N, C-alpha and C positions, 0 to 999 in steps of 0.2 A: 376549601378556600382554593379556586382556581385562579391562576393570574393568566395564563393564556398567552404565552409569548408570539404563538404564530397566529393567533386568531384573525380571520379575516383574508389572510394571504393568499390560501391556497385551499382546494378542497381534495387533499389526496389521500392517500392510504392511511397515513399516520392519523389525519384527521378524523376520520371515522373510528381509528382505534381509540383514540382519546375521548370522542364522543361516548364511546361504548363504555370505557371506564368510569365517566363521570356519570352515566346511568346508574352503575354498580355502586360506586362509591362517589358520590356527589360533594363530601366535604374533602375530598383528597385533593391536594395539589398536583395536576399532570402536565403542568408546564414543562418541567425537565424532560418528560416524555417526547413531549412535540420537537426538543432539539436533537436528543440523543436516539430516539427512535428514527428521526428522518435522517441522522448522519448513518445509522446503521442500515436503513434501507437504501441510501442512496450507495454505500459501499458496496452493497451485496450487488446491486444492478450492474455498477458500473465494472465491478470485477467479471460478471457474467458477459457482459459485452466485450470488455477489453481483451478477454481470452481468446477472441474469434482469431486476431493476428498470431498469437503465440501459438494456437494449435495447429494453424496453417504451417508456422515452422517447426512444428512437433515440439514445442516447449509447454511446460506447465508455467503458471504464474510463478511458484517458488523457483523453479530453475532461472526464469528470467530473472528476477530480483536477484540471484547470485551473481547471474553475468554482468547484469546491469552496475551491480556495486563493483565488479572488477574493473569493469569500463569506465565509470564515472570516478572513480578515485585514482585510475591511473598507474596503480603499483599492485605489486602482490599483496596479498591478504592471508593470514593463516586462516584456518577453519573458525575459530574462535572469535576472529574479528567480523567475519563473515556471519555468523551467528547474530553477534552484536548489531551489524549494520542492516540485517533484514528480519530482525525479530522472530528468530527461527530458534529451534532446538540444537545443542550440538548434533545429537544423534541423526535428525533430520537433514542438516547441512552435510555431514559426512555420507549419508545416504544418497543427497542429489550429488555431491562432487563425483561420486563414482560414477553415477550414469553419464553426467557431463564429461566425465575424462574418456568414458567407453565409445562416446560420441567424437571424441577429439575437439572438444569445444574448450578444455582447459587443460592447464599440465598442474602436475603437483609436484615438488621437489622437498626433499627432506632438507631441514635447517643444518648448517653446518656445524653447530655447538651443540644443538639439543636434538637428537634423532627423533625424539617423540613429537616434534613438532614440523609441521609441514607449510609450506608456503605455494600458494595457489595463485596462477596467472593465466590470463585468457590466451588461448592460441590465436593464429591470424584469423581462423575459421570462426572463432567464438566472437573475437571483434568485429569480424565482418556480419556476422547475424544479429548482433545486437544494433549494429548500425545501421542494418537494413531495416529491422523492425521497428525502431524507434520513430521514424515519420509516420509511419501507420497509426502507432500509438498515440501520438500527439496530434493527428488529425482527425481521429476518434475524438480525443479530449475536447479540440477545439469545436468539433460539431455538437458535441454535449452541452458546451457552455454557452453556443451562440444563441440560445434564447435568453439568456440574461443580458442587461444592459452593461455597458462597460463599467460605469461606477457600481452597478450591482456585484459583478465578478471582484471588483478591487474591494470591496466591502465585504463580500463574502471572504475572501482570502485572507483579509486582515483579520476577521472575527475567528475563522478557523486558525489561524497563526496565534491566535491569543491562546485559543482552548489548548491547542496541540502543545504549546509551551508551557501551560499550567500541568498539563496531564504527564509531559516529559519530567517535568521537576518534580512533582509529586512521586511518581514512579521511580525516579532516579535514573531514568535512561540518560546515558551519555550522548551528547549530539555532538558533531565538530564540524 
């Protein structure tokens, strides 16, 4: 049984994949694949293209995510808080923070009450770098979405927000 959420909308890579699966297993409902597969494919393509401004600045996406979390929250965060903000492992955050500190983009200071805890903040250079890269990132995203009508962008945003809210709730991801 195939319900076909996206039938007729486009003939993209996922439409071909779904058709192939339907030939192999005609009785299997491949409709979820039409959404999840497209989200995954879009994410991969967006990630590749978005990394160009970051590469020019000498940053990886995960490093920018850490710097961005510090910039948008506007205050010091612990490595654990940064891991939660960026959906990264503690070990990965520790490694990235070391690299960012070596480049003088962040400062780390020990907690006054618990020396095992450190607090991370952006340096002026880190803040300036994030602020310089952000417009290029947003310009790229605007260009990507320009092919969608205004009401289509709003509808897509609403639907993705609903899906994300369900997933975050199911996975227990704290958001604030």
